[in-house]
N, C-alpha and C positions, 0 to 999 in steps of 0.2 A: 597178243590179241589186240585187235583194233576196237576201240570203244567209240561211241558216238561223240560228236562234237557237243560239248556242254553249252548250248545256247538256246534261248527260248524259241527261235524260229525253227530250229531242227527238231526240238521236242514237239512243238505243236504240229509240225508236218507229219511226224509219226503218229501222233494221237488222232489225226484226222481219220485214221483207219480203224479206230476202236468204237465198239458199240457197247451198250450196257449189257448185252447178252453175250459178248465175247468171253469165251472160257479160257482159263489159263492152261498152258501146256504142262505146268506143274504147280504145286501149291494150291491153296484154297481161297486166295483173295478173289473178290469180284473185281471187275474192271474198274468200277468206281472206287472201291476200297484201295486199289493199287494207286490210282491217281491221287487220292487223298493222302496216302502214305508218302508219295513223292512230295506232295505239298508240305507234309509234316517235316520232311528232311530240310526243306528250304527254310522253314520257321526255326529249326534247330540251328541252321547255319548263321542266322542273324541274332541268335540269342533269345528269340521269343519263346521257344520251348527249351527248357533246361533240364537235363537229366544228369544224374551222378556218373562219374567215371566207373565203368563196369570192369575194367581190367587193372591189374596192378600197374603202377606208374613205370616200373622197370620193364614192362612189356610193350610200352608205347613205341619205342624204336622199331621193334619187330612188326608191330601193327602198321606203322607208317611205311616200313619196307614193303609190306604186302600192298598197301595202298598205291605206292609208286610203281609196283611191278605190272607186268602184262597179264597176271593171273586174274581170271574172272572171279566174281563172287560165287559162292556155293549155292546150288539150288536147294530149296526147302529149308533154308537157314531160318531159325526163329531167334529173335532178339527181345529182351525184356522191355525195351522202350518202344516197341511196335506191337501193340496188343493185337492178337489174332482176331478176336471177335468185336473189335471196337465199333461202336455205332457210327453209321455214316452221318456226316455233317450236312452235306448238300442234299437237296431234294432230287437232283438228277446228275448224270455224268457230265453234261455240258457245263453245269454250274461248278462242278468239281474241277474241270479243266480251266475254267475262268479263274477260280481261286488259285490254282497252280501258277497260272500266268501272272497273276498279281503278286504272288509270293516270289516268283522269279525276279520280277522288276524290283521288289523290295530288297532282295538279295544283292542285285547289282548296285542299287542306290546306296545300300548300307556300306558296302565295301568301297565304293567310290568316295564316300565321305569319311571312311575309317580304314584307309588302305593298309595300315600297319596292324590292325586289330587281329586277334584270334578269338575264336569261339570254340566251346568245348563239344567234342563228339564223344559219346560214351565209350567207344572202342578205340578211337584213334587219338584221343586227347585233344589238346588245343590245335586248331587248324586255321591257317591263314587263307586268303582268297584263292590262291593257286591250288592249295591242298583241297579246299572245298570243291573247286571245279574238277579236280581229279576224282574226288569221291563221287560227285554228281555224274561224271562221265561213266564210271563203273556202275554206279547204282541205277542210273536211268537205263543204261544198256541192259543190265540184268533184268529189270522189270519189263522193258519193251520186248526183250526176247521171251520172257515168260508168257506174254500175250501174243506172240507171233508177229509183232510189229516191226522187228528187225531180225534178220537171220543171225543164227549163232555164228560168231566169227572166231576162228581159231588161228 
């Protein structure tokens, strides 16, 4: 499967086509909740949001194998570190997109200053910059497909 290029310009180009009333093709997130969820993943990548490891350590190699594979993320997957009915932070979708952009810039700055660092993901364990970018490519593609902003790629 081809995933989108994990860079801010690409992401923002796709998000130009979303409105607060855009309905998901699956799942129950609103458009704004989805953008804030993506922003949350950027905070996790730089260690601003820390969650415990949710999988046994001996499962991390298998999880990373999936991460590096061409397999897409499953639809309707629920994870304990992404609360389903979490209250929205921003007053509107545009501000949520602005927050996402700021968090993306912080992600790039963090790893340019700490290029050998890893930060913990609850399912994939410690990830470096390249691994986080792979996760962002898969994760952002998944949610952009969810809202019909990119076609499903097989």
